[in-house]
SEZA-823456 format. One record per atom (N, C-alpha, C): residue number from 1; residue in three letters; atom name; z, y, x. Coordinates in Angstrom, 3 decimals, decimal comma, padded with zeros to 6 digits, always signed. Example, Ala and Ser with C-alpha at 12.3 -4.5 7.8 and 13.67 -1.06 7.14 Angstrom:
<sites>
+-------+-------+------+----------+----------+----------+
! torro ! bavex ! guza !        z !        y !        x !
+-------+-------+------+----------+----------+----------+
!     1 !   ALA !    N ! +007,800 ! -005,690 ! +013,190 !
!     1 !   ALA !   CA ! +007,800 ! -004,500 ! +012,300 !
!     1 !   ALA !    C ! +007,800 ! -003,300 ! +013,200 !
!     2 !   SER !    N ! +007,080 ! -002,250 ! +012,850 !
!     2 !   SER !   CA ! +007,140 ! -001,060 ! +013,670 !
!     2 !   SER !    C ! +007,870 ! +000,030 ! +012,900 !
+-------+-------+------+----------+----------+----------+
</sites>
This chain:
<sites>
+-------+-------+------+----------+----------+----------+
! torro ! bavex ! guza !        z !        y !        x !
+-------+-------+------+----------+----------+----------+
!     1 !   UNK !    N ! +030,828 ! +138,794 ! +103,537 !
!     1 !   UNK !   CA ! +032,053 ! +139,130 ! +102,329 !
!     1 !   UNK !    C ! +032,637 ! +139,794 ! +102,396 !
!     2 !   UNK !    N ! +033,394 ! +140,801 ! +101,648 !
!     2 !   UNK !   CA ! +034,308 ! +141,537 ! +101,563 !
!     2 !   UNK !    C ! +035,364 ! +141,812 ! +101,016 !
!     3 !   UNK !    N ! +036,941 ! +142,162 ! +100,978 !
!     3 !   UNK !   CA ! +037,861 ! +141,677 ! +100,270 !
!     3 !   UNK !    C ! +038,423 ! +143,425 ! +099,646 !
!     4 !   UNK !    N ! +039,123 ! +143,544 ! +098,355 !
!     4 !   UNK !   CA ! +039,230 ! +145,000 ! +098,126 !
!     4 !   UNK !    C ! +040,540 ! +144,301 ! +097,642 !
!     5 !   UNK !    N ! +041,097 ! +145,617 ! +098,161 !
!     5 !   UNK !   CA ! +042,672 ! +145,220 ! +096,860 !
!     5 !   UNK !    C ! +042,676 ! +146,138 ! +096,087 !
!     6 !   UNK !    N ! +043,762 ! +145,918 ! +095,102 !
!     6 !   UNK !   CA ! +043,774 ! +146,543 ! +093,793 !
!     6 !   UNK !    C ! +044,937 ! +146,889 ! +093,504 !
!     7 !   UNK !    N ! +046,068 ! +147,599 ! +092,952 !
!     7 !   UNK !   CA ! +047,486 ! +147,958 ! +092,815 !
!     7 !   UNK !    C ! +047,351 ! +148,224 ! +091,925 !
!     8 !   UNK !    N ! +048,040 ! +147,361 ! +091,010 !
!     8 !   UNK !   CA ! +048,521 ! +147,944 ! +089,617 !
!     8 !   UNK !    C ! +047,490 ! +146,935 ! +088,283 !
!     9 !   UNK !    N ! +048,220 ! +146,310 ! +087,135 !
!     9 !   UNK !   CA ! +047,168 ! +146,412 ! +086,668 !
!     9 !   UNK !    C ! +046,177 ! +146,774 ! +085,447 !
!    10 !   UNK !    N ! +046,822 ! +148,168 ! +085,620 !
!    10 !   UNK !   CA ! +045,715 ! +148,604 ! +084,402 !
!    10 !   UNK !    C ! +044,655 ! +149,071 ! +085,651 !
!    11 !   UNK !    N ! +044,921 ! +149,618 ! +087,138 !
!    11 !   UNK !   CA ! +042,999 ! +149,407 ! +087,469 !
!    11 !   UNK !    C ! +042,650 ! +148,122 ! +087,902 !
!    12 !   UNK !    N ! +043,510 ! +147,224 ! +087,961 !
!    12 !   UNK !   CA ! +042,896 ! +145,102 ! +088,183 !
!    12 !   UNK !    C ! +042,024 ! +145,898 ! +086,660 !
!    13 !   UNK !    N ! +042,399 ! +145,615 ! +085,147 !
!    13 !   UNK !   CA ! +041,918 ! +145,497 ! +084,380 !
!    13 !   UNK !    C ! +040,459 ! +146,677 ! +084,178 !
!    14 !   UNK !    N ! +040,749 ! +147,444 ! +084,354 !
!    14 !   UNK !   CA ! +039,291 ! +148,592 ! +084,802 !
!    14 !   UNK !    C ! +038,574 ! +147,891 ! +085,360 !
!    15 !   UNK !    N ! +038,837 ! +147,116 ! +087,067 !
!    15 !   UNK !   CA ! +037,633 ! +147,046 ! +087,450 !
!    15 !   UNK !    C ! +037,177 ! +145,860 ! +086,788 !
!    16 !   UNK !    N ! +037,684 ! +144,591 ! +086,474 !
!    16 !   UNK !   CA ! +037,585 ! +143,385 ! +085,904 !
!    16 !   UNK !    C ! +036,079 ! +144,101 ! +084,827 !
!    17 !   UNK !    N ! +036,636 ! +144,401 ! +083,842 !
!    17 !   UNK !   CA ! +035,972 ! +144,995 ! +082,566 !
!    17 !   UNK !    C ! +034,689 ! +145,875 ! +083,270 !
!    18 !   UNK !    N ! +034,559 ! +146,771 ! +084,010 !
!    18 !   UNK !   CA ! +033,708 ! +147,262 ! +085,032 !
!    18 !   UNK !    C ! +032,633 ! +146,140 ! +085,275 !
!    19 !   UNK !    N ! +033,117 ! +144,934 ! +086,235 !
!    19 !   UNK !   CA ! +032,325 ! +143,483 ! +086,223 !
!    19 !   UNK !    C ! +032,179 ! +142,731 ! +085,800 !
!    20 !   UNK !    N ! +032,969 ! +142,831 ! +084,599 !
!    20 !   UNK !   CA ! +032,402 ! +141,726 ! +083,812 !
!    20 !   UNK !    C ! +030,853 ! +141,114 ! +083,513 !
!    21 !   UNK !    N ! +030,112 ! +142,160 ! +083,015 !
!    21 !   UNK !   CA ! +028,315 ! +142,086 ! +082,692 !
!    21 !   UNK !    C ! +027,753 ! +141,140 ! +084,024 !
!    22 !   UNK !    N ! +027,966 ! +142,068 ! +085,171 !
!    22 !   UNK !   CA ! +028,232 ! +140,992 ! +085,848 !
!    22 !   UNK !    C ! +028,328 ! +140,084 ! +086,809 !
!    23 !   UNK !    N ! +029,166 ! +139,882 ! +086,153 !
!    23 !   UNK !   CA ! +030,193 ! +138,042 ! +087,228 !
!    23 !   UNK !    C ! +029,345 ! +137,103 ! +086,306 !
!    24 !   UNK !    N ! +029,309 ! +136,320 ! +087,248 !
!    24 !   UNK !   CA ! +028,520 ! +134,510 ! +086,645 !
!    24 !   UNK !    C ! +029,745 ! +133,221 ! +086,918 !
!    25 !   UNK !    N ! +029,801 ! +133,337 ! +088,410 !
!    25 !   UNK !   CA ! +030,442 ! +132,131 ! +088,493 !
!    25 !   UNK !    C ! +032,357 ! +132,472 ! +088,126 !
!    26 !   UNK !    N ! +032,256 ! +133,677 ! +087,889 !
!    26 !   UNK !   CA ! +034,178 ! +133,861 ! +087,818 !
!    26 !   UNK !    C ! +034,247 ! +134,265 ! +086,304 !
!    27 !   UNK !    N ! +033,102 ! +134,850 ! +085,957 !
!    27 !   UNK !   CA ! +033,872 ! +135,338 ! +084,395 !
!    27 !   UNK !    C ! +034,656 ! +135,289 ! +083,203 !
!    28 !   UNK !    N ! +034,353 ! +133,366 ! +082,999 !
!    28 !   UNK !   CA ! +035,672 ! +132,724 ! +082,451 !
!    28 !   UNK !    C ! +037,194 ! +133,821 ! +082,997 !
!    29 !   UNK !    N ! +037,568 ! +133,538 ! +084,589 !
!    29 !   UNK !   CA ! +038,562 ! +133,997 ! +085,090 !
!    29 !   UNK !    C ! +038,919 ! +135,271 ! +085,181 !
!    30 !   UNK !    N ! +037,649 ! +136,438 ! +084,801 !
!    30 !   UNK !   CA ! +038,583 ! +137,519 ! +084,927 !
!    30 !   UNK !    C ! +038,338 ! +137,738 ! +083,235 !
!    31 !   UNK !    N ! +037,505 ! +137,480 ! +082,133 !
!    31 !   UNK !   CA ! +038,610 ! +137,278 ! +081,001 !
!    31 !   UNK !    C ! +039,670 ! +136,754 ! +080,881 !
!    32 !   UNK !    N ! +039,730 ! +135,646 ! +081,089 !
!    32 !   UNK !   CA ! +041,337 ! +135,220 ! +081,226 !
!    32 !   UNK !    C ! +042,421 ! +136,121 ! +081,972 !
!    33 !   UNK !    N ! +041,833 ! +136,788 ! +083,081 !
!    33 !   UNK !   CA ! +042,873 ! +137,621 ! +083,405 !
!    33 !   UNK !    C ! +043,268 ! +139,002 ! +082,680 !
!    34 !   UNK !    N ! +042,012 ! +139,624 ! +082,308 !
!    34 !   UNK !   CA ! +042,106 ! +140,664 ! +081,455 !
!    34 !   UNK !    C ! +042,664 ! +139,965 ! +080,397 !
!    35 !   UNK !    N ! +042,678 ! +139,125 ! +079,837 !
!    35 !   UNK !   CA ! +043,859 ! +138,485 ! +078,714 !
!    35 !   UNK !    C ! +044,702 ! +138,044 ! +078,839 !
!    36 !   UNK !    N ! +045,257 ! +138,079 ! +079,894 !
!    36 !   UNK !   CA ! +046,333 ! +138,153 ! +080,701 !
!    36 !   UNK !    C ! +047,317 ! +139,493 ! +080,767 !
!    37 !   UNK !    N ! +046,362 ! +140,585 ! +081,283 !
!    37 !   UNK !   CA ! +046,396 ! +141,771 ! +081,453 !
!    37 !   UNK !    C ! +047,398 ! +142,436 ! +079,757 !
!    38 !   UNK !    N ! +046,339 ! +142,055 ! +079,166 !
!    38 !   UNK !   CA ! +046,783 ! +142,408 ! +077,402 !
!    38 !   UNK !    C ! +048,367 ! +141,815 ! +077,208 !
!    39 !   UNK !    N ! +048,201 ! +140,888 ! +077,618 !
!    39 !   UNK !   CA ! +049,515 ! +140,181 ! +076,905 !
!    39 !   UNK !    C ! +050,525 ! +140,974 ! +077,451 !
!    40 !   UNK !    N ! +050,554 ! +141,251 ! +078,927 !
!    40 !   UNK !   CA ! +051,747 ! +141,876 ! +079,571 !
!    40 !   UNK !    C ! +052,290 ! +143,009 ! +078,181 !
!    41 !   UNK !    N ! +053,954 ! +142,853 ! +078,447 !
!    41 !   UNK !   CA ! +054,392 ! +144,438 ! +077,332 !
!    41 !   UNK !    C ! +054,015 ! +145,334 ! +078,183 !
!    42 !   UNK !    N ! +053,893 ! +146,499 ! +077,111 !
!    42 !   UNK !   CA ! +053,698 ! +147,730 ! +077,641 !
!    42 !   UNK !    C ! +055,084 ! +148,546 ! +078,441 !
!    43 !   UNK !    N ! +056,049 ! +148,207 ! +077,611 !
!    43 !   UNK !   CA ! +056,882 ! +149,383 ! +078,383 !
!    43 !   UNK !    C ! +058,088 ! +148,088 ! +078,784 !
!    44 !   UNK !    N ! +058,673 ! +148,428 ! +079,276 !
!    44 !   UNK !   CA ! +060,529 ! +147,773 ! +079,229 !
!    44 !   UNK !    C ! +059,799 ! +146,651 ! +080,085 !
!    45 !   UNK !    N ! +061,108 ! +145,311 ! +080,706 !
!    45 !   UNK !   CA ! +060,520 ! +143,927 ! +080,725 !
!    45 !   UNK !    C ! +060,785 ! +142,874 ! +079,982 !
!    46 !   UNK !    N ! +059,648 ! +141,924 ! +080,493 !
!    46 !   UNK !   CA ! +060,163 ! +140,214 ! +079,805 !
!    46 !   UNK !    C ! +061,323 ! +139,851 ! +079,456 !
!    47 !   UNK !    N ! +061,605 ! +139,267 ! +078,613 !
!    47 !   UNK !   CA ! +062,096 ! +138,578 ! +077,911 !
!    47 !   UNK !    C ! +062,452 ! +137,244 ! +079,326 !
!    48 !   UNK !    N ! +062,920 ! +136,558 ! +079,669 !
!    48 !   UNK !   CA ! +062,347 ! +134,930 ! +080,319 !
!    48 !   UNK !    C ! +061,699 ! +134,436 ! +079,619 !
!    49 !   UNK !    N ! +061,484 ! +133,869 ! +078,276 !
!    49 !   UNK !   CA ! +061,008 ! +133,011 ! +077,667 !
!    49 !   UNK !    C ! +059,693 ! +133,868 ! +078,181 !
!    50 !   UNK !    N ! +059,208 ! +135,340 ! +077,468 !
!    50 !   UNK !   CA ! +058,129 ! +135,648 ! +077,781 !
!    50 !   UNK !    C ! +057,119 ! +135,509 ! +079,198 !
!    51 !   UNK !    N ! +058,401 ! +136,075 ! +080,329 !
!    51 !   UNK !   CA ! +058,051 ! +135,759 ! +081,213 !
!    51 !   UNK !    C ! +057,324 ! +134,449 ! +081,762 !
!    52 !   UNK !    N ! +057,739 ! +133,602 ! +081,271 !
!    52 !   UNK !   CA ! +057,908 ! +132,146 ! +081,787 !
!    52 !   UNK !    C ! +056,201 ! +131,745 ! +080,819 !
!    53 !   UNK !    N ! +055,856 ! +132,028 ! +080,057 !
!    53 !   UNK !   CA ! +054,877 ! +132,193 ! +079,044 !
!    53 !   UNK !    C ! +053,761 ! +132,880 ! +079,808 !
!    54 !   UNK !    N ! +054,022 ! +133,807 ! +080,423 !
!    54 !   UNK !   CA ! +053,278 ! +134,883 ! +081,065 !
!    54 !   UNK !    C ! +053,372 ! +133,500 ! +081,993 !
!    55 !   UNK !    N ! +053,928 ! +133,059 ! +082,880 !
!    55 !   UNK !   CA ! +053,116 ! +132,301 ! +084,241 !
!    55 !   UNK !    C ! +052,870 ! +131,128 ! +083,780 !
!    56 !   UNK !    N ! +052,948 ! +130,304 ! +082,809 !
!    56 !   UNK !   CA ! +051,909 ! +129,683 ! +082,477 !
!    56 !   UNK !    C ! +050,727 ! +129,714 ! +081,781 !
!    57 !   UNK !    N ! +050,672 ! +130,708 ! +082,197 !
!    57 !   UNK !   CA ! +048,705 ! +131,225 ! +081,710 !
!    57 !   UNK !    C ! +048,449 ! +131,605 ! +083,610 !
!    58 !   UNK !    N ! +049,181 ! +132,190 ! +083,983 !
!    58 !   UNK !   CA ! +048,555 ! +132,036 ! +085,407 !
!    58 !   UNK !    C ! +048,409 ! +130,824 ! +085,793 !
!    59 !   UNK !    N ! +049,297 ! +130,061 ! +085,364 !
!    59 !   UNK !   CA ! +049,069 ! +128,332 ! +086,098 !
!    59 !   UNK !    C ! +048,022 ! +128,336 ! +085,638 !
!    60 !   UNK !    N ! +047,203 ! +128,461 ! +084,478 !
!    60 !   UNK !   CA ! +045,842 ! +127,868 ! +083,232 !
!    60 !   UNK !    C ! +044,791 ! +128,495 ! +084,289 !
!    61 !   UNK !    N ! +045,207 ! +129,366 ! +084,797 !
!    61 !   UNK !   CA ! +043,604 ! +130,282 ! +085,793 !
!    61 !   UNK !    C ! +043,820 ! +129,786 ! +086,868 !
!    62 !   UNK !    N ! +044,447 ! +128,652 ! +087,272 !
!    62 !   UNK !   CA ! +044,580 ! +127,953 ! +088,515 !
!    62 !   UNK !    C ! +042,843 ! +126,790 ! +088,613 !
!    63 !   UNK !    N ! +042,473 ! +126,314 ! +087,457 !
!    63 !   UNK !   CA ! +041,574 ! +125,683 ! +087,528 !
!    63 !   UNK !    C ! +040,285 ! +126,841 ! +087,890 !
!    64 !   UNK !    N ! +040,031 ! +127,871 ! +088,143 !
!    64 !   UNK !   CA ! +039,710 ! +128,320 ! +088,216 !
!    64 !   UNK !    C ! +039,076 ! +128,727 ! +089,760 !
!    65 !   UNK !    N ! +040,051 ! +128,399 ! +090,701 !
!    65 !   UNK !   CA ! +039,986 ! +129,200 ! +092,075 !
!    65 !   UNK !    C ! +040,243 ! +127,374 ! +092,299 !
!    66 !   UNK !    N ! +039,527 ! +127,684 ! +093,929 !
!    66 !   UNK !   CA ! +040,049 ! +126,253 ! +094,813 !
!    66 !   UNK !    C ! +041,253 ! +126,159 ! +095,807 !
!    67 !   UNK !    N ! +042,299 ! +127,121 ! +095,591 !
!    67 !   UNK !   CA ! +042,868 ! +127,288 ! +096,697 !
!    67 !   UNK !    C ! +043,941 ! +125,820 ! +096,585 !
!    68 !   UNK !    N ! +044,263 ! +125,726 ! +097,700 !
!    68 !   UNK !   CA ! +045,281 ! +124,329 ! +098,201 !
!    68 !   UNK !    C ! +046,499 ! +125,477 ! +098,599 !
!    69 !   UNK !    N ! +046,414 ! +126,395 ! +098,798 !
!    69 !   UNK !   CA ! +047,576 ! +127,177 ! +099,289 !
!    69 !   UNK !    C ! +048,394 ! +127,784 ! +098,139 !
!    70 !   UNK !    N ! +048,391 ! +127,176 ! +096,678 !
!    70 !   UNK !   CA ! +049,523 ! +127,698 ! +095,874 !
!    70 !   UNK !    C ! +050,396 ! +127,016 ! +095,895 !
!    71 !   UNK !    N ! +051,686 ! +127,648 ! +096,311 !
!    71 !   UNK !   CA ! +053,029 ! +127,074 ! +096,462 !
!    71 !   UNK !    C ! +053,859 ! +126,939 ! +095,350 !
!    72 !   UNK !    N ! +054,131 ! +128,920 ! +094,369 !
!    72 !   UNK !   CA ! +054,628 ! +129,061 ! +093,252 !
!    72 !   UNK !    C ! +053,761 ! +128,420 ! +091,925 !
!    73 !   UNK !    N ! +054,625 ! +127,982 ! +091,244 !
!    73 !   UNK !   CA ! +054,040 ! +127,611 ! +089,622 !
!    73 !   UNK !    C ! +055,383 ! +128,154 ! +088,656 !
!    74 !   UNK !    N ! +055,047 ! +127,752 ! +088,031 !
!    74 !   UNK !   CA ! +056,151 ! +127,994 ! +086,487 !
!    74 !   UNK !    C ! +057,097 ! +127,606 ! +086,694 !
!    75 !   UNK !    N ! +057,111 ! +126,493 ! +087,308 !
!    75 !   UNK !   CA ! +057,897 ! +125,176 ! +087,664 !
!    75 !   UNK !    C ! +058,862 ! +125,830 ! +088,432 !
!    76 !   UNK !    N ! +058,454 ! +126,862 ! +089,805 !
!    76 !   UNK !   CA ! +059,072 ! +127,229 ! +090,674 !
!    76 !   UNK !    C ! +059,754 ! +128,201 ! +090,887 !
!    77 !   UNK !    N ! +059,438 ! +128,799 ! +089,593 !
!    77 !   UNK !   CA ! +059,750 ! +130,543 ! +088,987 !
!    77 !   UNK !    C ! +061,022 ! +130,482 ! +088,163 !
!    78 !   UNK !    N ! +060,772 ! +128,814 ! +087,110 !
!    78 !   UNK !   CA ! +062,092 ! +128,912 ! +086,425 !
!    78 !   UNK !    C ! +063,037 ! +128,184 ! +086,548 !
!    79 !   UNK !    N ! +063,048 ! +127,596 ! +087,913 !
!    79 !   UNK !   CA ! +063,889 ! +127,033 ! +088,945 !
!    79 !   UNK !    C ! +064,952 ! +127,984 ! +089,365 !
!    80 !   UNK !    N ! +064,168 ! +128,871 ! +089,829 !
!    80 !   UNK !   CA ! +064,420 ! +130,071 ! +090,789 !
!    80 !   UNK !    C ! +065,227 ! +131,298 ! +089,543 !
!    81 !   UNK !    N ! +065,007 ! +131,129 ! +088,586 !
!    81 !   UNK !   CA ! +065,484 ! +132,044 ! +087,424 !
!    81 !   UNK !    C ! +066,578 ! +131,602 ! +087,228 !
!    82 !   UNK !    N ! +066,273 ! +130,255 ! +086,215 !
!    82 !   UNK !   CA ! +067,977 ! +130,018 ! +085,701 !
!    82 !   UNK !    C ! +068,967 ! +129,544 ! +086,450 !
!    83 !   UNK !    N ! +068,657 ! +129,635 ! +088,258 !
!    83 !   UNK !   CA ! +069,803 ! +128,831 ! +089,506 !
!    83 !   UNK !    C ! +070,279 ! +130,032 ! +089,576 !
!    84 !   UNK !    N ! +069,002 ! +131,186 ! +089,450 !
!    84 !   UNK !   CA ! +070,298 ! +132,589 ! +090,264 !
!    84 !   UNK !    C ! +071,340 ! +133,453 ! +088,618 !
+-------+-------+------+----------+----------+----------+
</sites>
């Protein structure tokens, strides 16, 4: 097993597109991530409403992972952003 870190949404999208035909177990997750990246605004920052929608889409990808350590969810983000 090895770990590979990719920084930047454009690079993540390019790598996932190349890996997609060879993926079996995580193919649906890769497709969901590509869709998320494509939905991110190309220029500028998203509005709060857009950002929270994006967060909900990220939450939906959690079904593809087995992480028990995930603590930051849409509810956590929304609570923080509306408080500050």
